[in-house]
N, C-alpha and C positions, 0 to 999 in steps of 0.2 A: 487886335482889340477893334472894334468895331464904335462906329460913331454914335454919339449920343441919339441923333435924329433916329435911326436903326433902332436904336434900344426901346425906344418910345413905340416904334411902329409894332413892334416885337410883342411887347408889353399889351399893347391895346389890343391884338390877334390873341395873344394868350387869355384876356380878359373876357374877350368874346369865346375862347375855346373852354375854360373854366365856369363861366356862367352858364352856357349851354350843359356841360356837366351836372352842374349841380340841378337845372331844368329837368333834365334825362331821369335824374335819380328819383326827383320827386314825381314825375309823372309815371314812371315804371311803380317805385311804392303805392301810389295812389290807385292806379290798377289793381297790384295785389291784393291792397287791402279791401278793394269796393268789389271788386271781381272774382279774386282769387285767381287771377290769370298772372303766370311770369312771363312777364313780357321780354323777352331775352334781345329782342331788336333793339329796343329801349335801353336795355343794360349796354349792349354793343355799341349801341351810338354816345352813349355816357363815359365810356373806355376810349372809344377813339377821339372824344372830343378833348377827355383827360389827357390822351397822349401829345394830341397838338398843343393844345397848352401848356402843356409841361415842357416839351422840346422847345417853344418859343422862348420860355420863359428859362430854360437850361443855358441857350445861347446869349441871352439878354444881360441876365444876372448870375448864374450858377445854380447850383442846388439848393443852398438856402433861400432864395427867390422863390423857388420851386414849393419849397415848405410854407414859407411865410406867406406870399401871395397867392398861390394856390388855393390852398386850406381856407382862406380868409374867402376868397371869391367863391369857391364852392361851397362851402356853409351857407353863405349869406344868401346866395340864389337859391339854393336848396330851401332855406328854410323862406323864402318870398314865394317862391312858387308852390310851395305844400301847402302854406297858409293860403293862397289865394285858391288853389284846388280841394281845401275844406280836410286834408288828412289833420290838422290842427288849427288850434286857434292861439294867438299872441295876445295876452290882455296886461294892461298895466292897472294896477288898483292903487290908489290912495290912500294910505291910512289915514283913520281918524274921519273917514267922509262915508257915509251910506250910499250904497249902489242905490241908482234911479229904477226906476221900475222895470224899464226897458233892457237894463243890466242885469236884472236875474235869470239866473239859469232857470228854464222851464225843462218840467218834466214831459213827453210824450205821453200821453195814456189812452 
């Protein structure tokens, strides 16, 4: 068993690896949607970072940690980066309130 300090360091490295995985997947998907380009290099980077984050988490916490920690971080970083790149938009609507004019969707004609 390794010390708690080393566990935290490994989980921080895993956070960077899983975060990079989600961001790489978002960039690859954005390029695929915008340009029709299957960016195999970005998919490779995502795979490499996923393996790195998975190994760091596996050593620190075990298989259940990889599933729990990794899935949340990859999903969160993907959503943040994809929204930043314009792949989709996350909105919150409060029921009972009419949308302001600047929030209305506009059609491009």
